[in-house]
N, C-alpha and C positions, 0 to 999 in steps of 0.2 A: 420411115414412120412419119405420118402426117402431124402428129402432136409434138414432135421433138423440139421445135423452137419454143412452143408454149411451155413445155415441161422444163426446158433449160431456163427460160425466164423465171418461171415459178420457183424452181429449185434455187437459183441464184438469189432471187429476191428474199425468199424465206430464210436461207442460210445467212446472207449478209445482214438482214434485219435482226435475226436472232443473235448473231455475234455482236452487232453494234449495241443492241438493247442490253445484252448481258454485260458488256464492257461498261456501259453507262451506269447500270445498276451497281456494278462493283465499285465504281467511282462514288455513287451516292451512299453506299454502305459505309464509307469513311466518315460520314457525318452522323451525329447523335440526335435522333429525333426526340429523345426524352428531355434534352436540354434545349430543344428548339433551335439547334444549330443549323444554319442555312449554308447550303453548298456554295462553293466558290463561283460557279457559273451564274447562279441566281443573284449572288451579290454583285457580280460584274455587270449583269444586265440592269439591275436596279441603279447602280452607280452611273452607268453610261446613259441610261434614260434620264436620270436627274441632270447629268452634264449637258445633254441635248437641250433640255428645257432652260437651264441656266444660260446656255449659249444664246438662246433667243430671248433672254431677259425675262423669263418667267420665274416666279417665286416657287422654287421646288426644293425639297430636301427629303432624305430618307432616314428612317430609324429602324433598328431591329424590333421586331414584334416580340414582346415578352410573354404573350399568351399562347402563341402558336408559331410553328415554323414558317417564317416568312419575313418580309421587310415591308414596313408601313411606308407608303408613299404619301408625302405631305405636299399639298398644293395650296398656296395662299393660306397657310397656317391651318388647313383642314385636312384630316386624314381622308384621302380619296380612295385609295386602293391598297391592296396587300399583294405584293409580288411574291409568288411562291415558285417552287421548282417547276411546275407546269407552265409557267410564263416565260421561262428562259429560252424557249425555242429549240432546245436540243432534240426533243422528240420529232419535231418537224424536219430538222436537218438529217436525222437518222432515216426517216421515211424517204426524204429526197435522195439521199446518198444510196440507199438500197435499190431504189428504182433505177438510178443512173448505172449502178453496177450491173443490174440485170439486163440492161440494154447497152452494155459497154461498147466502147469503141477502142481506139488505140490507147494503150496504157497511159502514156503521159497526158494525153488529151482528157481521158476519163478522170484521172486524179486532179488535174488542173480545174476541170469543170466542177468537180465536187467541192474543191477548196473555194473557188471563186463563187460558186452558187451558194455554198454554205455561208460565206461571208456576206453576200448580198441578202440572204434570208435573215441573217443576224441583224444587219442594219435595218432592214424593213421591219423586223420584230421590235427593235428599239423605237423606231418611229411610230409603230402601231401602239405601243404602250404609252409613249409620250402623248400622242394625240388622244388616246382613250382617257388618260388621266385628266387632261384639260376638258374634254367633253363631259366627263362625269362630274366635274365641278359645276359646270353650267347646266347640265341636264341629268341630274341624279336619278330622276324617274325613268329615264331611258336606258338604264343599266342593262336590263335583259336584252334589249335589242342591240345595243352597242357591243356589249361584252360577249354575248353568246351567238350573235348572228353576223353583224356587219364586219367586225374585226377578224373573226375566224375566216369569214368569206374572203377577206382581203389577203390574209397570209396563205390560205390554201389555194387561192387563185394564182398567187405569185409562184407557188410551187408547181402548179399545173402548167403555167406558161413556161417555166424553166424546163419542165419535162418535155413539152412540145418542141421547144427549140432544140433540145438534146436529140430527140428522136429524128427530127427532120434534118439536122445539120451534122451531127457528130457520131451517132450510134452506128453499129454495124449494119443496121437496117437502112440507114440513110445511104450508105455506100452501095448496098445491094440494090436498092430500088433505083438509084441514080445510074448504076451500070446497066440495068435492064432497059432504061429509057432510050 
């Protein structure tokens, strides 16, 4: 069947994406939206972003948002941003992981690449948020461009590059095409 590799890729991607999203949603269900309780991963991302800025001697702090679910990010004594569940990068890592599983290679290499790639994406996401907060302080009128265009482009480009490296170096298709050459 001509479409077998594509159907295998699509089936694996959809199944792994569905399972990972359901698992993540189950995790999020442990937090009470009515009391604006923030999930642990979002708290971790906010804390680590603040720590990065403090490391570079920037005046940064975080406080729980009492009006909505999220964490207020304070830069130079001014509320700059609100870090919410969508900022924590988990959805990006799920997308990344599902794709890698769909083009899997050797089991250990696949798992290691997902773990290291996920860690790299986490660090890049922290840097993205830290830089975004600083830029929003100095260029608040550029928020739509920075938050909705440039920084998503940065993180999705990183995912895309990791996918390309995976396909060319580690996936089953890399070994198949190498063997034919």
